C-alpha positions in Angstrom: -3.9 -16.4 -21.6 -2.8 -18.1 -18.3 -5.6 -18.1 -15.6 -4.6 -15.8 -12.7 -4.4 -17.4 -9.2 -6.5 -16.4 -6.4 -4.4 -14.4 -4.0 -4.8 -12.9 -0.5 -6.2 -9.6 0.8 -3.4 -7.2 1.8 -4.3 -5.2 4.9 -2.1 -2.2 5.3 -1.6 -1.7 1.5 -0.7 2.0 1.9 1.9 1.3 4.6 5.6 1.1 4.0 5.8 -2.7 3.8 2.4 -2.9 2.1 3.6 -0.5 -0.7 6.9 -2.6 -1.2 4.8 -5.8 -1.5 2.4 -4.2 -4.0 5.4 -3.1 -6.1 7.0 -6.6 -6.5 3.8 -8.8 -6.1 4.2 -11.8 -8.6 2.5 -11.5 -11.9 -0.5 -13.8 -12.2 -1.4 -13.8 -8.6 -4.3 -11.6 -7.5 -3.9 -9.2 -4.6 -6.8 -7.4 -3.1 -5.6 -4.4 -1.4 -7.2 -2.7 1.8 -6.8 1.0 2.3 -7.9 3.3 5.2 -8.6 6.2 2.9 -9.9 6.5 -0.6 -9.3 3.1 -2.3 -8.7 2.6 -6.0 -11.7 0.8 -7.8 -10.0 -2.6 -7.4 -9.3 -2.1 -3.7 -11.3 -2.2 -0.5 -11.8 0.8 1.8 -11.9 -0.1 5.5 -11.1 1.9 8.4 -10.0 -0.9 10.6 -10.2 1.0 13.9 -13.6 2.5 13.4 -15.7 0.2 11.2 -16.6 -3.6 11.3 -15.1 -6.0 9.1 -16.5 -5.7 5.5 -17.7 -8.4 3.2 -14.9 -8.9 0.6 -15.8 -8.5 -3.0 -14.4 -11.9 -4.2 -12.7 -15.0 -2.8 -9.2 -14.8 -1.4 -6.6 -17.2 -0.4 -6.0 -15.6 3.0 -5.1 -12.6 4.9 -1.7 -10.8 4.8 -1.9 -8.3 7.8 0.8 -5.8 7.3 -0.9 -2.9 9.0 0.3 -1.4 12.2 1.4 1.6 14.3 5.2 1.9 14.4 5.6 5.3 16.1 4.1 7.1 19.0 3.8 6.8 22.7 2.7 3.6 24.4 -1.0 4.5 24.2 -0.8 5.1 20.4 1.0 1.8 19.9 -1.9 -0.1 21.6 -3.8 0.4 18.4 -1.6 -2.7 17.0 -3.8 -5.0 19.2 -7.0 -3.5 17.9 -5.8 -3.8 14.3 -5.0 -7.4 14.8 -8.2 -8.3 16.3 -9.9 -6.5 13.4 -8.0 -8.6 11.0 -9.0 -11.7 12.9 -12.6 -10.6 12.7 -12.3 -10.3 9.0 -10.9 -13.7 8.7 -13.8 -15.3 10.7 -16.4 -13.3 8.8 -14.9 -14.5 5.3 -15.2 -18.1 6.5 -12.1 -18.9 8.7 -9.3 -17.7 6.4 -5.6 -18.0 7.3 -4.1 -14.8 8.8 -0.4 -14.0 8.6 0.0 -11.1 11.0 3.0 -8.9 11.1 4.8 -8.9 14.4 8.6 -8.1 14.8 11.9 -9.5 16.0 11.8 -6.5 18.4 9.4 -8.7 20.8 12.6 -10.6 21.8 14.5 -7.6 23.1 18.3 -7.4 23.2 19.1 -11.1 23.5 22.6 -11.9 22.3 21.9 -15.7 21.8 20.2 -17.1 18.6 16.5 -16.4 19.1 14.0 -19.0 18.3 10.3 -18.9 18.9 10.4 -20.4 22.3 13.0 -17.8 23.4 11.9 -15.5 26.3 10.5 -12.2 25.2 11.9 -9.1 27.0 11.2 -6.2 24.6 13.1 -3.0 25.3 11.2 -0.6 23.3 7.4 0.5 23.4 7.0 -0.8 19.9 8.3 -4.3 20.8 6.0 -4.2 24.0 3.0 -3.3 21.9 3.6 -6.1 19.4 4.1 -8.6 22.1 0.8 -7.6 23.6 -0.8 -7.9 20.2 0.5 -11.5 19.9 -0.9 -12.3 23.3 -4.2 -10.8 22.4 -4.7 -13.0 19.4 -3.2 -16.2 20.9 -5.8 -19.0 20.5 -7.6 -17.4 17.6 -8.0 -19.9 14.9 -5.6 -19.9 11.7 -3.6 -17.0 13.0 0.2 -16.9 12.8 2.2 -13.9 14.1 5.3 -13.4 12.0 8.2 -12.2 13.9 9.8 -10.5 10.9 13.5 -9.6 10.5 14.3 -6.4 8.6 12.6 -6.0 5.3 15.1 -4.4 3.1 13.9 -0.9 1.8 11.5 -0.6 4.7 13.6 -0.8 7.7 15.6 1.9 9.7 18.9 1.5 7.8 17.2 1.8 4.4 15.5 5.0 5.6 18.7 6.5 6.8 20.4 5.7 3.5 17.5 7.6 1.7 18.0 10.6 3.8 21.8 11.1 3.5 25.1 10.1 5.0 24.8 7.2 7.6 27.0 6.8 10.7 27.4 3.2 11.8 28.6 2.0 15.3 31.8 0.1 15.2 32.4 -2.4 17.9 35.5 -3.4 19.7 36.3 -6.3 17.3 36.1 -3.8 14.3 32.8 -4.9 13.1 29.4 -3.1 12.9 25.9 -4.3 13.5 24.5 -7.4 11.7 20.9 -8.3 11.3 18.6 -10.8 9.8 17.1 -9.4 6.5 14.8 -10.4 3.8 14.2 -8.7 0.5 10.6 -7.6 -0.6 10.5 -10.1 -3.4 11.5 -13.0 -1.3 9.2 -11.8 1.5 6.3 -11.9 -1.0 7.2 -15.4 -2.1 7.5 -16.6 1.5 4.0 -15.1 2.4 2.5 -16.9 -0.7 4.2 -20.2 0.4 2.9 -19.9 3.9 -0.6 -19.3 2.7 -0.4 -22.4 0.6 1.1 -24.6 3.4 -0.9 -27.7 3.9 -2.0 -28.2 7.5 -1.8 -25.8 10.4 1.0 -23.2 10.9 2.6 -22.4 14.2 1.2 -19.5 16.2 4.4 -17.5 15.8 7.1 -17.9 13.3 10.5 -16.1 12.8 10.7 -14.9 9.2 13.8 -13.8 7.4 16.3 -15.0 4.9 19.7 -16.3 5.7 22.5 -15.8 6.6 22.7 -12.7 8.9 23.9 -9.7 7.1 26.6 -7.2 8.1 25.2 -3.5 7.9 28.4 -2.2 6.4 28.0 -4.7 3.6 24.4 -3.3 2.8 25.8 0.2 2.8 28.6 -0.6 0.5 26.3 -2.6 -1.9 23.9 0.3 -2.1 26.7 2.8 -2.7 25.7 4.8 0.3 27.7 7.6 1.8 28.6 6.1 5.2 31.3 6.3 7.9 32.0 4.7 11.2 30.5 6.8 14.1 32.9 6.8 16.9 30.3 8.4 19.1 27.7 5.7 18.8 27.5 3.4 21.9 25.4 0.6 23.3 24.1 -0.9 20.1 23.4 -4.7 19.8 26.1 -6.3 17.6 24.0 -9.0 16.1 20.3 -10.1 16.3 20.1 -13.7 15.0 16.7 -15.4 14.3 16.5 -19.2 14.3 14.7 -20.1 11.2 14.4 -23.7 11.8 10.6 -23.8 12.3 10.1 -21.7 9.2 12.2 -24.2 7.2 9.7 -26.9 8.2 6.9 -24.9 6.7 8.4 -23.4 3.5 11.8 -23.4 1.7 14.3 -21.1 3.3 15.7 -18.4 1.2 19.4 -17.4 1.0 20.3 -13.8 0.5 23.2 -11.5 0.4 23.8 -7.6 0.4 23.7 -7.2 -3.5 20.4 -9.2 -3.7 18.8 -7.3 -0.9 19.7 -4.0 -2.4 18.5 -5.0 -5.9 15.0 -6.1 -4.5 14.6 -3.0 -2.6 15.4 -0.9 -5.6 12.7 -2.9 -7.5 10.2 -1.1 -5.2 11.4 2.3 -6.0 13.7 2.7 -2.9 17.0 4.4 -3.6 19.8 5.9 -1.5 20.4 9.7 -1.3 22.9 11.1 -3.7 25.2 14.0 -3.0 
């Protein structure tokens, strides 16, 4: 029997991204999952906002911190900073583990140029502002990299809309709809493992996605979703493009397409609504 590899602890295992990662986690690689509520026998219970960092039951290769607050007012979203600092405390308690901390492309705001890690951040939403504040709070903490993640297929807003029913998509003057940087959950898991295994320090922030940018209408078509052009929608951002150059110096970049993204999302149990 092949020996299992030591893997990371996954903070936020019961969240949307955490559940997707658990569903497609590579065979043969351990994953220690943290839960805020009652944990399975092979998991860890830890209320990160109300309890100190626990001792881990066995060695891990690092911390994948996918917990976070995505909805609510500005005050509720401030919990993202407290959660991030708790993850950093766990890393230090466990001997200086590497932390991959979920941030978001929303920290950039509605920029129309290709966005790299040095691009100015002008978040438009309370969520984006909260995640930027989180990044600033952990700046300088050892071995912490904030991942400015593109849309994780099956966990993003468009995927949620497809699961609910018909989708209306804004159409711009050139006849196209929105396009975004995406990554499938299988590819995201592989990228996380590659980053944890990277020799030498990682940058404090990293754009994370697959390439190329994906047209949303292509995703809707590939998924077989019921969708239409919404002539009443206005003001959306046509494209949000992340520069992946720095990521490519750390790990191999992953190429994707609409069909691949849909297949990987379906592997987590995600599916579109059927009429």
